[in-house]
C-alpha positions in Angstrom: 98.5 32.8 -87.6 100.0 36.2 -88.0 99.1 37.5 -84.6 102.6 38.9 -84.1 102.6 40.7 -87.4 99.1 41.1 -88.6 97.8 41.9 -85.2 100.5 44.5 -84.7 100.1 46.0 -88.1 96.3 45.8 -88.3 95.9 47.1 -84.8 98.7 49.6 -85.2 96.5 51.0 -87.9 92.9 50.5 -86.8 93.6 49.7 -83.2 95.7 52.6 -83.0 92.6 54.1 -84.4 90.7 52.2 -84.6 76.1 33.8 -95.0 77.1 33.5 -97.6 75.1 31.4 -100.1 74.5 27.8 -98.9 74.3 26.4 -102.4 77.5 25.1 -103.9 78.3 26.7 -107.2 81.0 25.5 -109.6 83.2 27.8 -111.5 82.7 27.9 -115.3 85.5 27.5 -117.7 86.8 30.7 -119.4 85.2 31.6 -122.7 88.2 33.4 -124.0 92.0 32.9 -124.2 94.7 35.3 -123.1 92.7 37.0 -120.6 91.7 39.7 -119.4 88.4 40.0 -117.8 89.0 42.2 -114.8 88.4 39.6 -112.1 89.9 41.6 -109.2 88.5 45.1 -108.6 90.0 46.6 -105.5 92.9 44.4 -104.3 96.3 45.3 -105.5 98.2 42.3 -104.2 96.8 39.5 -106.4 95.2 38.8 -109.7 93.3 35.9 -111.2 93.8 35.4 -115.0 93.0 33.0 -117.7 95.8 32.5 -120.2 95.1 30.2 -123.2 92.4 28.5 -121.2 94.8 28.0 -118.2 93.8 29.6 -114.8 96.6 31.6 -113.1 96.8 32.9 -109.6 99.2 35.8 -109.5 100.6 37.1 -106.2 101.9 40.7 -106.8 102.6 41.7 -103.2 103.7 38.6 -101.2 105.5 40.6 -98.5 106.2 44.3 -97.6 108.1 46.2 -100.3 108.3 43.1 -102.5 109.6 43.4 -106.0 108.8 39.8 -106.7 105.7 38.4 -108.4 104.7 34.8 -108.0 102.4 33.0 -110.5 100.7 29.7 -110.0 98.8 27.5 -112.4 95.5 26.2 -111.0 94.1 23.1 -112.6 92.4 19.8 -111.9 95.0 18.0 -114.1 98.7 18.6 -114.1 99.2 17.6 -117.7 97.2 20.6 -118.8 99.3 23.3 -117.2 102.2 25.5 -118.0 105.7 24.3 -117.0 106.8 27.8 -116.2 104.8 28.1 -113.0 104.2 26.0 -109.9 101.2 23.7 -110.2 98.4 23.7 -107.6 95.8 21.0 -108.0 92.3 22.4 -107.5 89.9 22.1 -105.8 92.2 22.0 -102.7 90.8 19.4 -100.3 93.4 19.6 -97.5 94.8 23.0 -96.5 96.8 24.7 -93.8 96.5 28.4 -93.3 98.4 30.6 -91.0 96.3 33.7 -90.2 93.0 34.0 -88.4 92.0 36.5 -91.2 91.8 33.5 -93.5 89.3 31.7 -91.4 86.1 33.7 -92.2 86.8 33.5 -95.9 87.1 29.7 -95.8 83.9 29.5 -93.7 81.9 31.8 -96.1 82.9 29.5 -98.9 81.7 26.5 -96.9 85.1 24.9 -96.9 86.0 24.7 -93.2 86.2 20.9 -93.5 89.3 21.3 -95.7 91.2 23.0 -92.9 93.5 20.4 -91.3 96.2 22.5 -89.5 96.8 25.9 -88.0 99.5 27.6 -85.8 98.5 28.9 -82.4 94.9 27.7 -82.9 93.8 29.2 -79.5 93.5 32.5 -81.2 90.7 31.3 -83.5 87.4 32.8 -82.4 85.0 31.1 -84.9 82.7 28.7 -83.0 82.4 26.4 -86.0 86.2 26.1 -86.4 86.7 25.7 -82.6 84.5 22.6 -82.7 86.7 21.1 -85.4 89.8 21.9 -83.3 88.2 20.3 -80.3 87.3 17.2 -82.3 90.9 16.8 -83.5 90.1 17.6 -87.1 92.4 20.6 -87.1 95.9 20.0 -85.8 98.0 22.5 -83.8 101.1 23.5 -85.7 103.0 25.6 -83.2 104.1 29.1 -84.1 103.5 30.8 -87.4 107.1 31.7 -87.9 108.4 28.2 -87.2 105.6 25.7 -88.1 106.0 22.2 -86.8 107.0 20.6 -90.1 106.9 17.1 -88.6 103.2 17.4 -87.9 102.6 19.3 -91.1 104.1 16.4 -93.2 102.2 13.8 -91.1 98.8 15.4 -91.9 99.6 15.5 -95.6 98.4 19.0 -96.4 98.0 19.7 -100.1 98.8 23.4 -99.7 100.1 25.9 -97.1 98.8 29.4 -97.3 101.3 31.5 -95.4 102.4 35.1 -94.9 105.9 36.6 -94.7 107.6 39.7 -93.5 110.4 39.3 -96.0 111.8 37.4 -98.9 113.4 34.6 -96.9 111.5 32.1 -94.8 113.3 29.0 -93.7 110.2 27.2 -92.6 108.5 27.7 -95.9 111.6 26.6 -97.8 111.6 23.3 -95.8 107.9 22.8 -96.5 108.4 23.4 -100.3 111.4 21.0 -100.4 109.2 18.3 -99.0 106.8 18.7 -101.9 104.0 20.8 -100.4 103.4 24.1 -102.2 103.3 27.3 -100.2 101.5 30.4 -101.4 102.1 33.7 -99.6 98.8 35.6 -98.9 99.3 39.4 -98.7 95.7 40.4 -97.7 97.1 42.2 -94.7 99.1 44.5 -97.0 96.1 45.9 -98.8 95.5 49.6 -98.3 91.7 49.8 -98.7 88.9 48.0 -96.7 87.4 46.4 -99.8 90.8 45.5 -101.1 91.3 43.3 -98.0 87.9 41.7 -98.3 88.4 40.9 -101.9 91.0 38.3 -101.0 88.0 35.9 -100.6 88.4 35.5 -104.4 91.9 34.1 -103.7 90.4 31.3 -101.8 87.6 31.0 -104.3 90.2 30.2 -107.0 91.8 27.6 -104.8 88.5 25.8 -104.2 87.1 26.1 -107.7 84.4 28.3 -106.2 85.2 31.6 -108.0 81.5 32.3 -108.8 80.5 31.8 -105.1 83.4 34.0 -103.9 82.5 36.7 -106.4 78.9 36.6 -105.2 79.9 36.9 -101.5 82.3 39.7 -102.2 79.7 41.6 -104.3 77.3 41.4 -101.4 79.9 42.8 -99.0 80.8 45.5 -101.4 77.2 46.5 -101.9 76.6 46.6 -98.1 79.7 48.8 -97.7 78.7 51.2 -100.4 75.2 51.4 -99.0 76.5 52.2 -95.5 78.8 54.9 -97.0 75.8 56.5 -98.6 73.8 56.3 -95.4 76.6 58.2 -93.6 76.1 61.1 -96.0 72.6 61.7 -94.7 73.8 63.8 -91.8 74.9 67.4 -91.6 77.1 66.8 -88.6 80.7 65.6 -88.9 82.0 64.6 -85.4 85.7 64.9 -84.7 87.7 61.7 -84.1 90.8 60.9 -82.1 92.5 57.5 -82.3 95.3 55.4 -80.7 97.1 55.7 -77.5 100.6 55.6 -76.0 101.7 52.0 -75.9 105.4 52.4 -75.3 108.2 54.9 -74.9 105.8 57.9 -74.6 105.0 57.7 -78.3 101.4 58.0 -79.4 100.7 55.9 -82.5 97.7 56.7 -84.7 96.6 56.2 -88.3 98.1 58.4 -91.0 95.8 60.4 -93.3 96.1 58.1 -96.3 95.7 54.8 -94.3 92.9 52.4 -94.8 91.7 53.3 -91.3 91.4 57.0 -92.3 89.3 55.8 -95.3 86.9 54.0 -92.9 86.5 57.3 -90.9 86.0 59.3 -94.1 83.5 56.9 -95.4 81.6 57.2 -92.0 81.4 60.9 -92.7 83.7 61.8 -89.8 86.3 64.5 -89.3 89.5 62.6 -88.5 91.7 65.2 -87.0 94.8 63.8 -88.8 93.2 63.2 -92.1 95.5 65.7 -93.9 98.7 64.0 -92.9 100.8 62.0 -95.4 101.5 58.3 -95.3 99.5 55.0 -95.5 100.7 53.5 -92.2 100.8 55.1 -88.8 102.0 58.3 -87.2 104.3 58.4 -84.2 103.6 61.6 -82.2 104.3 63.0 -78.8 101.5 63.0 -76.1 101.6 66.8 -76.1 101.0 67.2 -79.8 98.1 64.7 -79.7 96.6 66.4 -76.6 96.8 69.8 -78.2 94.9 68.7 -81.3 92.7 66.0 -80.0 91.7 67.2 -76.5 88.2 68.3 -77.7 87.6 65.4 -80.1 84.0 64.1 -79.9 85.0 60.4 -80.2 88.0 58.3 -79.3 88.0 55.2 -81.5 90.3 52.3 -80.7 92.5 53.4 -77.8 95.3 50.9 -78.3 95.0 47.7 -76.3 93.3 49.4 -73.4 89.9 47.8 -72.5 88.8 50.1 -69.6 89.0 53.7 -68.6 90.7 52.6 -65.4 93.5 51.0 -67.4 93.9 54.3 -69.4 94.3 56.3 -66.2 96.8 53.8 -64.7 98.8 54.3 -67.8 98.6 58.1 -67.9 96.3 60.2 -65.7 96.2 62.9 -68.3 93.9 60.8 -70.5 91.1 62.0 -68.2 91.5 65.5 -69.6 90.2 64.4 -73.1 86.6 65.4 -73.9 85.9 61.9 -75.2 87.0 60.4 -71.8 84.7 62.8 -69.9 81.7 62.1 -72.1 82.2 58.3 -72.3 82.8 58.2 -76.0 85.7 55.8 -76.1 85.2 52.6 -78.1 87.5 49.6 -78.6 87.3 46.7 -81.0 89.5 44.4 -78.8 87.1 43.7 -75.9 84.9 41.2 -77.7 86.7 37.9 -77.6 86.1 34.3 -78.7 85.9 31.3 -76.4 89.7 31.0 -76.0 90.6 34.6 -76.0 91.1 35.6 -79.6 89.7 39.0 -80.5 86.8 38.7 -82.9 87.8 41.9 -84.6 91.2 40.6 -85.7 89.7 37.6 -87.3 86.5 38.8 -88.9 86.9 42.5 -89.6 89.2 42.3 -92.7 86.6 40.1 -94.4 83.6 42.2 -93.3 84.5 45.9 -93.7 80.8 46.5 -94.3 80.1 45.6 -90.7 83.0 47.5 -89.4 81.9 50.6 -91.2 78.4 50.2 -89.8 79.8 49.9 -86.3 81.6 53.2 -86.7 78.4 54.9 -88.2 76.3 53.5 -85.3 78.8 54.9 -82.7 79.1 58.3 -84.2 75.7 58.8 -86.0 73.4 56.4 -84.1 70.3 58.0 -85.6 71.2 56.7 -89.0 71.2 53.0 -88.0 68.6 52.8 -85.2 68.2 49.0 -85.2 71.8 48.0 -85.8 73.8 46.3 -83.0 77.6 46.7 -82.8 79.5 43.7 -84.0 83.1 44.6 -83.2 83.2 47.6 -80.9 82.3 48.1 -77.2 82.3 51.3 -75.1 85.1 51.5 -72.6 83.7 51.6 -69.0 
């Protein structure tokens, strides 16, 4: 699980701002050779292609600033594949994944029974997966950056879906040398909400459930677009502040071109740093944020703080912000699963439609009168 990376990056972006069909559907064989139906619409980090009748999974962004591209051949029979790429037998029946963000996608596809191992499993919030863990069907594999290879080899996983911060990963090298293929999943590097959610097609390809994955994503996309249109039905555009000081007196908050800023724009909000450059986060002084954000109507995702009391213990000047005085501070990290994992970290990347609706409900409540917040709670 990439708590130490994804959680930091994802929260440093949004934190610092900030069922699927039941019927099994088999994928159809391609009708054309040498591809190129556009199978991936928003995601930039992967592609699915058919080349001469052979299905290819292409990972274009396996880790930050990567200049490498990895291509895998997916097939039920090894003798029908290209010798130039690693072979993955599909559908995968025994899998190990390493990020909580992978869990909802596997569940939506109805493939939770294929999950046999996970690192730091206590961070998983899904009630369905927690039952499998409690029953011993999913083994604890230690830490994500140093998986317990002895247990991993013992459970005989057919595939490991990992993530990496760089080109070299000793643990994955050991796993691959033992004969278990490793695919790096870069969903967390996507720069748009729908781009992240579209990685369900990655898992759809591995399970031979591409049609089902397409259908699920199309539904999420439709809901997101509809929510965005609903947000346009207001003449008000509340101002928004995000983030907090987490260390060394530096206030981190989303940059103007970040995926978080897109969420706020799609919710028809005036994010006060929307005109800044960059797709990551900004590191600013308290004084500069205070000057610009003191009168912001809403404060969305105040770092890891879960109460107004915690904010004041950290810095008494937080009380001078308008959003503090009017009780308009909302956090996505308060709601947790049975063993303490934040539901937001696990589910939000897969369900940007619900996240967008949460933000609309908070800032334009009249537009979604019967909607209940899924991820956010008001700081008290």
